[in-house]
mmCIF file of the N, C-alpha and C atoms, coordinates in Angstrom:
data_MODEL
# 
_entry.id   MODEL 
# 
loop_
_atom_site.group_PDB 
_atom_site.id 
_atom_site.type_symbol 
_atom_site.label_atom_id 
_atom_site.label_alt_id 
_atom_site.label_comp_id 
_atom_site.label_asym_id 
_atom_site.label_entity_id 
_atom_site.label_seq_id 
_atom_site.pdbx_PDB_ins_code 
_atom_site.Cartn_x 
_atom_site.Cartn_y 
_atom_site.Cartn_z 
_atom_site.occupancy 
_atom_site.B_iso_or_equiv 
_atom_site.pdbx_formal_charge 
_atom_site.auth_seq_id 
_atom_site.auth_comp_id 
_atom_site.auth_asym_id 
_atom_site.auth_atom_id 
_atom_site.pdbx_PDB_model_num 
ATOM 1   N N  . MET A 1 1  ? 0.836   -1.178 0.000   1.00 0.00 ? 1  MET A N  1 
ATOM 2   C CA . MET A 1 1  ? 0.000   0.000  0.000   1.00 0.00 ? 1  MET A CA 1 
ATOM 3   C C  . MET A 1 1  ? 0.888   1.252  0.000   1.00 0.00 ? 1  MET A C  1 
ATOM 4   N N  . ASN A 1 2  ? 0.591   2.171  -0.874  1.00 0.00 ? 2  ASN A N  1 
ATOM 5   C CA . ASN A 1 2  ? 1.357   3.395  -0.998  1.00 0.00 ? 2  ASN A CA 1 
ATOM 6   C C  . ASN A 1 2  ? 0.646   4.524  -0.245  1.00 0.00 ? 2  ASN A C  1 
ATOM 7   N N  . PRO A 1 3  ? 1.255   5.067  0.811   1.00 0.00 ? 3  PRO A N  1 
ATOM 8   C CA . PRO A 1 3  ? 0.583   6.110  1.596   1.00 0.00 ? 3  PRO A CA 1 
ATOM 9   C C  . PRO A 1 3  ? 0.395   7.420  0.829   1.00 0.00 ? 3  PRO A C  1 
ATOM 10  N N  . TYR A 1 4  ? 1.053   7.570  -0.312  1.00 0.00 ? 4  TYR A N  1 
ATOM 11  C CA . TYR A 1 4  ? 0.940   8.792  -1.107  1.00 0.00 ? 4  TYR A CA 1 
ATOM 12  C C  . TYR A 1 4  ? -0.151  8.687  -2.172  1.00 0.00 ? 4  TYR A C  1 
ATOM 13  N N  . HIS A 1 5  ? -0.639  7.485  -2.407  1.00 0.00 ? 5  HIS A N  1 
ATOM 14  C CA . HIS A 1 5  ? -1.606  7.250  -3.475  1.00 0.00 ? 5  HIS A CA 1 
ATOM 15  C C  . HIS A 1 5  ? -2.986  7.753  -3.074  1.00 0.00 ? 5  HIS A C  1 
ATOM 16  N N  . CYS A 1 6  ? -3.321  8.933  -3.567  1.00 0.00 ? 6  CYS A N  1 
ATOM 17  C CA . CYS A 1 6  ? -4.646  9.500  -3.368  1.00 0.00 ? 6  CYS A CA 1 
ATOM 18  C C  . CYS A 1 6  ? -4.877  10.558 -4.445  1.00 0.00 ? 6  CYS A C  1 
ATOM 19  N N  . CYS A 1 7  ? -6.104  10.897 -4.665  1.00 0.00 ? 7  CYS A N  1 
ATOM 20  C CA . CYS A 1 7  ? -6.433  11.859 -5.713  1.00 0.00 ? 7  CYS A CA 1 
ATOM 21  C C  . CYS A 1 7  ? -5.718  13.200 -5.526  1.00 0.00 ? 7  CYS A C  1 
ATOM 22  N N  . ALA A 1 8  ? -5.600  13.673 -4.295  1.00 0.00 ? 8  ALA A N  1 
ATOM 23  C CA . ALA A 1 8  ? -5.001  14.982 -4.048  1.00 0.00 ? 8  ALA A CA 1 
ATOM 24  C C  . ALA A 1 8  ? -3.539  15.059 -4.482  1.00 0.00 ? 8  ALA A C  1 
ATOM 25  N N  . SER A 1 9  ? -2.862  13.929 -4.619  1.00 0.00 ? 9  SER A N  1 
ATOM 26  C CA . SER A 1 9  ? -1.461  13.928 -5.031  1.00 0.00 ? 9  SER A CA 1 
ATOM 27  C C  . SER A 1 9  ? -1.288  13.565 -6.505  1.00 0.00 ? 9  SER A C  1 
ATOM 28  N N  . CYS A 1 10 ? -2.364  13.553 -7.268  1.00 0.00 ? 10 CYS A N  1 
ATOM 29  C CA . CYS A 1 10 ? -2.346  13.175 -8.684  1.00 0.00 ? 10 CYS A CA 1 
ATOM 30  C C  . CYS A 1 10 ? -2.321  14.416 -9.583  1.00 0.00 ? 10 CYS A C  1 
ATOM 31  N N  . ILE A 1 11 ? -1.673  14.294 -10.735 1.00 0.00 ? 11 ILE A N  1 
ATOM 32  C CA . ILE A 1 11 ? -1.590  15.412 -11.677 1.00 0.00 ? 11 ILE A CA 1 
ATOM 33  C C  . ILE A 1 11 ? -2.944  15.782 -12.262 1.00 0.00 ? 11 ILE A C  1 
ATOM 34  N N  . HIS A 1 12 ? -3.913  14.912 -12.187 1.00 0.00 ? 12 HIS A N  1 
ATOM 35  C CA . HIS A 1 12 ? -5.237  15.154 -12.773 1.00 0.00 ? 12 HIS A CA 1 
ATOM 36  C C  . HIS A 1 12 ? -6.244  15.745 -11.788 1.00 0.00 ? 12 HIS A C  1 
ATOM 37  N N  . TYR A 1 13 ? -5.847  15.900 -10.547 1.00 0.00 ? 13 TYR A N  1 
ATOM 38  C CA . TYR A 1 13 ? -6.733  16.405 -9.495  1.00 0.00 ? 13 TYR A CA 1 
ATOM 39  C C  . TYR A 1 13 ? -6.922  17.914 -9.642  1.00 0.00 ? 13 TYR A C  1 
ATOM 40  N N  . ARG A 1 14 ? -8.165  18.349 -9.603  1.00 0.00 ? 14 ARG A N  1 
ATOM 41  C CA . ARG A 1 14 ? -8.496  19.773 -9.735  1.00 0.00 ? 14 ARG A CA 1 
ATOM 42  C C  . ARG A 1 14 ? -9.453  20.194 -8.626  1.00 0.00 ? 14 ARG A C  1 
ATOM 43  N N  . VAL A 1 15 ? -9.288  21.419 -8.157  1.00 0.00 ? 15 VAL A N  1 
ATOM 44  C CA . VAL A 1 15 ? -10.203 22.011 -7.181  1.00 0.00 ? 15 VAL A CA 1 
ATOM 45  C C  . VAL A 1 15 ? -10.859 23.193 -7.878  1.00 0.00 ? 15 VAL A C  1 
ATOM 46  N N  . LYS A 1 16 ? -12.170 23.205 -7.866  1.00 0.00 ? 16 LYS A N  1 
ATOM 47  C CA . LYS A 1 16 ? -12.924 24.259 -8.536  1.00 0.00 ? 16 LYS A CA 1 
ATOM 48  C C  . LYS A 1 16 ? -13.812 24.956 -7.514  1.00 0.00 ? 16 LYS A C  1 
ATOM 49  N N  . LYS A 1 17 ? -13.650 26.271 -7.392  1.00 0.00 ? 17 LYS A N  1 
ATOM 50  C CA . LYS A 1 17 ? -14.459 27.035 -6.442  1.00 0.00 ? 17 LYS A CA 1 
ATOM 51  C C  . LYS A 1 17 ? -15.372 27.972 -7.223  1.00 0.00 ? 17 LYS A C  1 
ATOM 52  N N  . GLU A 1 18 ? -16.669 27.822 -6.984  1.00 0.00 ? 18 GLU A N  1 
ATOM 53  C CA . GLU A 1 18 ? -17.652 28.663 -7.645  1.00 0.00 ? 18 GLU A CA 1 
ATOM 54  C C  . GLU A 1 18 ? -18.762 29.004 -6.671  1.00 0.00 ? 18 GLU A C  1 
ATOM 55  N N  . GLU A 1 19 ? -19.051 30.279 -6.561  1.00 0.00 ? 19 GLU A N  1 
ATOM 56  C CA . GLU A 1 19 ? -20.156 30.756 -5.732  1.00 0.00 ? 19 GLU A CA 1 
ATOM 57  C C  . GLU A 1 19 ? -20.135 30.176 -4.316  1.00 0.00 ? 19 GLU A C  1 
ATOM 58  N N  . GLY A 1 20 ? -18.966 30.169 -3.702  1.00 0.00 ? 20 GLY A N  1 
ATOM 59  C CA . GLY A 1 20 ? -18.845 29.697 -2.332  1.00 0.00 ? 20 GLY A CA 1 
ATOM 60  C C  . GLY A 1 20 ? -18.831 28.187 -2.167  1.00 0.00 ? 20 GLY A C  1 
ATOM 61  N N  . LYS A 1 21 ? -18.894 27.444 -3.248  1.00 0.00 ? 21 LYS A N  1 
ATOM 62  C CA . LYS A 1 21 ? -18.859 25.976 -3.180  1.00 0.00 ? 21 LYS A CA 1 
ATOM 63  C C  . LYS A 1 21 ? -17.549 25.471 -3.763  1.00 0.00 ? 21 LYS A C  1 
ATOM 64  N N  . THR A 1 22 ? -17.050 24.388 -3.194  1.00 0.00 ? 22 THR A N  1 
ATOM 65  C CA . THR A 1 22 ? -15.817 23.783 -3.664  1.00 0.00 ? 22 THR A CA 1 
ATOM 66  C C  . THR A 1 22 ? -16.127 22.411 -4.246  1.00 0.00 ? 22 THR A C  1 
ATOM 67  N N  . ALA A 1 23 ? -15.623 22.178 -5.457  1.00 0.00 ? 23 ALA A N  1 
ATOM 68  C CA . ALA A 1 23 ? -15.789 20.884 -6.113  1.00 0.00 ? 23 ALA A CA 1 
ATOM 69  C C  . ALA A 1 23 ? -14.414 20.297 -6.385  1.00 0.00 ? 23 ALA A C  1 
ATOM 70  N N  . TYR A 1 24 ? -14.273 19.005 -6.130  1.00 0.00 ? 24 TYR A N  1 
ATOM 71  C CA . TYR A 1 24 ? -13.035 18.292 -6.392  1.00 0.00 ? 24 TYR A CA 1 
ATOM 72  C C  . TYR A 1 24 ? -13.272 17.405 -7.601  1.00 0.00 ? 24 TYR A C  1 
ATOM 73  N N  . LEU A 1 25 ? -12.406 17.544 -8.614  1.00 0.00 ? 25 LEU A N  1 
ATOM 74  C CA . LEU A 1 25 ? -12.627 16.857 -9.881  1.00 0.00 ? 25 LEU A CA 1 
ATOM 75  C C  . LEU A 1 25 ? -11.384 16.102 -10.343 1.00 0.00 ? 25 LEU A C  1 
ATOM 76  N N  . CYS A 1 26 ? -11.622 15.046 -11.099 1.00 0.00 ? 26 CYS A N  1 
ATOM 77  C CA . CYS A 1 26 ? -10.549 14.347 -11.799 1.00 0.00 ? 26 CYS A CA 1 
ATOM 78  C C  . CYS A 1 26 ? -10.663 14.745 -13.265 1.00 0.00 ? 26 CYS A C  1 
ATOM 79  N N  . SER A 1 27 ? -9.673  15.474 -13.753 1.00 0.00 ? 27 SER A N  1 
ATOM 80  C CA . SER A 1 27 ? -9.729  15.923 -15.141 1.00 0.00 ? 27 SER A CA 1 
ATOM 81  C C  . SER A 1 27 ? -9.532  14.764 -16.119 1.00 0.00 ? 27 SER A C  1 
ATOM 82  N N  . ARG A 1 28 ? -8.936  13.694 -15.675 1.00 0.00 ? 28 ARG A N  1 
ATOM 83  C CA . ARG A 1 28 ? -8.715  12.533 -16.543 1.00 0.00 ? 28 ARG A CA 1 
ATOM 84  C C  . ARG A 1 28 ? -9.996  11.698 -16.685 1.00 0.00 ? 28 ARG A C  1 
ATOM 85  N N  . LEU A 1 29 ? -10.625 11.414 -15.553 1.00 0.00 ? 29 LEU A N  1 
ATOM 86  C CA . LEU A 1 29 ? -11.823 10.584 -15.579 1.00 0.00 ? 29 LEU A CA 1 
ATOM 87  C C  . LEU A 1 29 ? -13.089 11.383 -15.867 1.00 0.00 ? 29 LEU A C  1 
ATOM 88  N N  . GLY A 1 30 ? -13.040 12.692 -15.571 1.00 0.00 ? 30 GLY A N  1 
ATOM 89  C CA . GLY A 1 30 ? -14.163 13.559 -15.885 1.00 0.00 ? 30 GLY A CA 1 
ATOM 90  C C  . GLY A 1 30 ? -15.306 13.544 -14.889 1.00 0.00 ? 30 GLY A C  1 
ATOM 91  N N  . PHE A 1 31 ? -15.033 13.197 -13.649 1.00 0.00 ? 31 PHE A N  1 
ATOM 92  C CA . PHE A 1 31 ? -16.095 13.246 -12.651 1.00 0.00 ? 31 PHE A CA 1 
ATOM 93  C C  . PHE A 1 31 ? -15.558 13.696 -11.294 1.00 0.00 ? 31 PHE A C  1 
ATOM 94  N N  . GLY A 1 32 ? -16.479 13.957 -10.389 1.00 0.00 ? 32 GLY A N  1 
ATOM 95  C CA . GLY A 1 32 ? -16.119 14.412 -9.056  1.00 0.00 ? 32 GLY A CA 1 
ATOM 96  C C  . GLY A 1 32 ? -15.399 13.343 -8.267  1.00 0.00 ? 32 GLY A C  1 
ATOM 97  N N  . THR A 1 33 ? -14.578 13.782 -7.346  1.00 0.00 ? 33 THR A N  1 
ATOM 98  C CA . THR A 1 33 ? -13.818 12.875 -6.490  1.00 0.00 ? 33 THR A CA 1 
ATOM 99  C C  . THR A 1 33 ? -13.640 13.549 -5.133  1.00 0.00 ? 33 THR A C  1 
ATOM 100 N N  . LYS A 1 34 ? -12.862 12.961 -4.292  1.00 0.00 ? 34 LYS A N  1 
ATOM 101 C CA . LYS A 1 34 ? -12.502 13.547 -2.998  1.00 0.00 ? 34 LYS A CA 1 
ATOM 102 C C  . LYS A 1 34 ? -10.995 13.412 -2.848  1.00 0.00 ? 34 LYS A C  1 
ATOM 103 N N  . PRO A 1 35 ? -10.375 14.279 -2.042  1.00 0.00 ? 35 PRO A N  1 
ATOM 104 C CA . PRO A 1 35 ? -8.917  14.255 -1.929  1.00 0.00 ? 35 PRO A CA 1 
ATOM 105 C C  . PRO A 1 35 ? -8.327  12.905 -1.529  1.00 0.00 ? 35 PRO A C  1 
ATOM 106 N N  . ASP A 1 36 ? -9.040  12.136 -0.694  1.00 0.00 ? 36 ASP A N  1 
ATOM 107 C CA . ASP A 1 36 ? -8.486  10.875 -0.204  1.00 0.00 ? 36 ASP A CA 1 
ATOM 108 C C  . ASP A 1 36 ? -8.913  9.642  -0.999  1.00 0.00 ? 36 ASP A C  1 
ATOM 109 N N  . TYR A 1 37 ? -9.669  9.822  -2.064  1.00 0.00 ? 37 TYR A N  1 
ATOM 110 C CA . TYR A 1 37 ? -10.045 8.675  -2.901  1.00 0.00 ? 37 TYR A CA 1 
ATOM 111 C C  . TYR A 1 37 ? -8.814  8.143  -3.634  1.00 0.00 ? 37 TYR A C  1 
ATOM 112 N N  . GLN A 1 38 ? -8.899  6.881  -4.056  1.00 0.00 ? 38 GLN A N  1 
ATOM 113 C CA . GLN A 1 38 ? -7.817  6.252  -4.808  1.00 0.00 ? 38 GLN A CA 1 
ATOM 114 C C  . GLN A 1 38 ? -8.373  5.562  -6.040  1.00 0.00 ? 38 GLN A C  1 
ATOM 115 N N  . PHE A 1 39 ? -7.701  5.771  -7.170  1.00 0.00 ? 39 PHE A N  1 
ATOM 116 C CA . PHE A 1 39 ? -8.057  5.094  -8.413  1.00 0.00 ? 39 PHE A CA 1 
ATOM 117 C C  . PHE A 1 39 ? -6.793  4.501  -9.014  1.00 0.00 ? 39 PHE A C  1 
ATOM 118 N N  . ASN A 1 40 ? -6.937  3.469  -9.828  1.00 0.00 ? 40 ASN A N  1 
ATOM 119 C CA . ASN A 1 40 ? -5.783  2.794  -10.422 1.00 0.00 ? 40 ASN A CA 1 
ATOM 120 C C  . ASN A 1 40 ? -5.060  3.640  -11.468 1.00 0.00 ? 40 ASN A C  1 
ATOM 121 N N  . CYS A 1 41 ? -5.681  4.702  -11.938 1.00 0.00 ? 41 CYS A N  1 
ATOM 122 C CA . CYS A 1 41 ? -5.065  5.547  -12.970 1.00 0.00 ? 41 CYS A CA 1 
ATOM 123 C C  . CYS A 1 41 ? -4.170  6.627  -12.382 1.00 0.00 ? 41 CYS A C  1 
ATOM 124 N N  . TRP A 1 42 ? -3.850  6.556  -11.114 1.00 0.00 ? 42 TRP A N  1 
ATOM 125 C CA . TRP A 1 42 ? -3.091  7.567  -10.388 1.00 0.00 ? 42 TRP A CA 1 
ATOM 126 C C  . TRP A 1 42 ? -1.736  7.844  -11.029 1.00 0.00 ? 42 TRP A C  1 
ATOM 127 N N  . THR A 1 43 ? -1.469  9.130  -11.289 1.00 0.00 ? 43 THR A N  1 
ATOM 128 C CA . THR A 1 43 ? -0.172  9.590  -11.775 1.00 0.00 ? 43 THR A CA 1 
ATOM 129 C C  . THR A 1 43 ? 0.287   10.679 -10.809 1.00 0.00 ? 43 THR A C  1 
ATOM 130 N N  . PRO A 1 44 ? 1.296   10.387 -9.985  1.00 0.00 ? 44 PRO A N  1 
ATOM 131 C CA . PRO A 1 44 ? 1.681   11.348 -8.948  1.00 0.00 ? 44 PRO A CA 1 
ATOM 132 C C  . PRO A 1 44 ? 2.250   12.640 -9.514  1.00 0.00 ? 44 PRO A C  1 
ATOM 133 N N  . LYS A 1 45 ? 1.990   13.734 -8.790  1.00 0.00 ? 45 LYS A N  1 
ATOM 134 C CA . LYS A 1 45 ? 2.583   15.029 -9.127  1.00 0.00 ? 45 LYS A CA 1 
ATOM 135 C C  . LYS A 1 45 ? 4.090   14.931 -8.932  1.00 0.00 ? 45 LYS A C  1 
ATOM 136 N N  . GLU A 1 46 ? 4.828   15.824 -9.575  1.00 0.00 ? 46 GLU A N  1 
ATOM 137 C CA . GLU A 1 46 ? 6.289   15.811 -9.465  1.00 0.00 ? 46 GLU A CA 1 
ATOM 138 C C  . GLU A 1 46 ? 6.733   15.974 -8.015  1.00 0.00 ? 46 GLU A C  1 
ATOM 139 N N  . SER A 1 47 ? 6.059   16.840 -7.264  1.00 0.00 ? 47 SER A N  1 
ATOM 140 C CA . SER A 1 47 ? 6.428   17.038 -5.856  1.00 0.00 ? 47 SER A CA 1 
ATOM 141 C C  . SER A 1 47 ? 6.205   15.767 -5.038  1.00 0.00 ? 47 SER A C  1 
ATOM 142 N N  . THR A 1 48 ? 5.179   15.004 -5.382  1.00 0.00 ? 48 THR A N  1 
ATOM 143 C CA . THR A 1 48 ? 4.909   13.739 -4.695  1.00 0.00 ? 48 THR A CA 1 
ATOM 144 C C  . THR A 1 48 ? 5.982   12.713 -5.042  1.00 0.00 ? 48 THR A C  1 
ATOM 145 N N  . LYS A 1 49 ? 6.387   12.659 -6.304  1.00 0.00 ? 49 LYS A N  1 
ATOM 146 C CA . LYS A 1 49 ? 7.456   11.743 -6.716  1.00 0.00 ? 49 LYS A CA 1 
ATOM 147 C C  . LYS A 1 49 ? 8.746   12.039 -5.955  1.00 0.00 ? 49 LYS A C  1 
ATOM 148 N N  . LEU A 1 50 ? 9.081   13.331 -5.851  1.00 0.00 ? 50 LEU A N  1 
ATOM 149 C CA . LEU A 1 50 ? 10.304  13.718 -5.147  1.00 0.00 ? 50 LEU A CA 1 
ATOM 150 C C  . LEU A 1 50 ? 10.246  13.323 -3.674  1.00 0.00 ? 50 LEU A C  1 
ATOM 151 N N  . LEU A 1 51 ? 9.102   13.525 -3.044  1.00 0.00 ? 51 LEU A N  1 
ATOM 152 C CA . LEU A 1 51 ? 8.940   13.151 -1.643  1.00 0.00 ? 51 LEU A CA 1 
ATOM 153 C C  . LEU A 1 51 ? 9.056   11.636 -1.463  1.00 0.00 ? 51 LEU A C  1 
ATOM 154 N N  . MET A 1 52 ? 8.439   10.872 -2.353  1.00 0.00 ? 52 MET A N  1 
ATOM 155 C CA . MET A 1 52 ? 8.518   9.412  -2.275  1.00 0.00 ? 52 MET A CA 1 
ATOM 156 C C  . MET A 1 52 ? 9.966   8.952  -2.426  1.00 0.00 ? 52 MET A C  1 
ATOM 157 N N  . GLU A 1 53 ? 10.690  9.532  -3.386  1.00 0.00 ? 53 GLU A N  1 
ATOM 158 C CA . GLU A 1 53 ? 12.088  9.169  -3.602  1.00 0.00 ? 53 GLU A CA 1 
ATOM 159 C C  . GLU A 1 53 ? 12.941  9.516  -2.385  1.00 0.00 ? 53 GLU A C  1 
ATOM 160 N N  . LYS A 1 54 ? 12.706  10.689 -1.810  1.00 0.00 ? 54 LYS A N  1 
ATOM 161 C CA . LYS A 1 54 ? 13.464  11.132 -0.631  1.00 0.00 ? 54 LYS A CA 1 
ATOM 162 C C  . LYS A 1 54 ? 13.233  10.191 0.547   1.00 0.00 ? 54 LYS A C  1 
ATOM 163 N N  . ARG A 1 55 ? 11.984  9.841  0.778   1.00 0.00 ? 55 ARG A N  1 
ATOM 164 C CA . ARG A 1 55 ? 11.674  8.957  1.912   1.00 0.00 ? 55 ARG A CA 1 
ATOM 165 C C  . ARG A 1 55 ? 12.202  7.544  1.680   1.00 0.00 ? 55 ARG A C  1 
ATOM 166 N N  . LEU A 1 56 ? 12.182  7.081  0.429   1.00 0.00 ? 56 LEU A N  1 
ATOM 167 C CA . LEU A 1 56 ? 12.725  5.765  0.109   1.00 0.00 ? 56 LEU A CA 1 
ATOM 168 C C  . LEU A 1 56 ? 14.237  5.760  0.336   1.00 0.00 ? 56 LEU A C  1 
ATOM 169 N N  . LYS A 1 57 ? 14.892  6.814  -0.102  1.00 0.00 ? 57 LYS A N  1 
ATOM 170 C CA . LYS A 1 57 ? 16.342  6.928  0.086   1.00 0.00 ? 57 LYS A CA 1 
ATOM 171 C C  . LYS A 1 57 ? 16.692  6.938  1.569   1.00 0.00 ? 57 LYS A C  1 
ATOM 172 N N  . ASN A 1 58 ? 15.964  7.724  2.365   1.00 0.00 ? 58 ASN A N  1 
ATOM 173 C CA . ASN A 1 58 ? 16.203  7.778  3.811   1.00 0.00 ? 58 ASN A CA 1 
ATOM 174 C C  . ASN A 1 58 ? 15.956  6.421  4.463   1.00 0.00 ? 58 ASN A C  1 
ATOM 175 N N  . SER A 1 59 ? 14.928  5.737  4.025   1.00 0.00 ? 59 SER A N  1 
ATOM 176 C CA . SER A 1 59 ? 14.596  4.424  4.564   1.00 0.00 ? 59 SER A CA 1 
ATOM 177 C C  . SER A 1 59 ? 15.710  3.423  4.252   1.00 0.00 ? 59 SER A C  1 
ATOM 178 N N  . ASN A 1 60 ? 16.216  3.465  3.019   1.00 0.00 ? 60 ASN A N  1 
ATOM 179 C CA . ASN A 1 60 ? 17.291  2.556  2.618   1.00 0.00 ? 60 ASN A CA 1 
ATOM 180 C C  . ASN A 1 60 ? 18.578  2.853  3.381   1.00 0.00 ? 60 ASN A C  1 
ATOM 181 N N  . GLN A 1 61 ? 18.854  4.117  3.655   1.00 0.00 ? 61 GLN A N  1 
ATOM 182 C CA . GLN A 1 61 ? 20.043  4.478  4.420   1.00 0.00 ? 61 GLN A CA 1 
ATOM 183 C C  . GLN A 1 61 ? 19.941  3.980  5.852   1.00 0.00 ? 61 GLN A C  1 
ATOM 184 N N  . GLU A 1 62 ? 18.770  4.046  6.437   1.00 0.00 ? 62 GLU A N  1 
ATOM 185 C CA . GLU A 1 62 ? 18.577  3.554  7.794   1.00 0.00 ? 62 GLU A CA 1 
ATOM 186 C C  . GLU A 1 62 ? 18.800  2.044  7.864   1.00 0.00 ? 62 GLU A C  1 
ATOM 187 N N  . LYS A 1 63 ? 18.365  1.324  6.819   1.00 0.00 ? 63 LYS A N  1 
ATOM 188 C CA . LYS A 1 63 ? 18.517  -0.136 6.807   1.00 0.00 ? 63 LYS A CA 1 
ATOM 189 C C  . LYS A 1 63 ? 19.990  -0.538 6.685   1.00 0.00 ? 63 LYS A C  1 
ATOM 190 N N  . THR A 1 64 ? 20.752  0.194  5.888   1.00 0.00 ? 64 THR A N  1 
ATOM 191 C CA . THR A 1 64 ? 22.157  -0.164 5.680   1.00 0.00 ? 64 THR A CA 1 
ATOM 192 C C  . THR A 1 64 ? 23.055  0.289  6.809   1.00 0.00 ? 64 THR A C  1 
ATOM 193 N N  . SER A 1 65 ? 22.665  1.349  7.522   1.00 0.00 ? 65 SER A N  1 
ATOM 194 C CA . SER A 1 65 ? 23.511  1.834  8.620   1.00 0.00 ? 65 SER A CA 1 
ATOM 195 C C  . SER A 1 65 ? 23.127  1.255  9.977   1.00 0.00 ? 65 SER A C  1 
ATOM 196 N N  . GLY A 1 66 ? 21.973  0.642  10.058  1.00 0.00 ? 66 GLY A N  1 
ATOM 197 C CA . GLY A 1 66 ? 21.503  0.193  11.360  1.00 0.00 ? 66 GLY A CA 1 
ATOM 198 C C  . GLY A 1 66 ? 21.585  -1.235 11.512  1.00 0.00 ? 66 GLY A C  1 
# 
């Protein structure tokens, strides 16, 4: 299970604010979603990829030094 895998961290996730209402949308699938939903078409944002790589690197360093 990937703790980063959610709609809010996907390149297709959009937030639309109109008349005091907020809508969360998937531009790829074309329908409403929520930040914590998960779909198999997930493509992480560049910032999410960098964070995942950083945490993986730190985790691997802890395993080799400990």
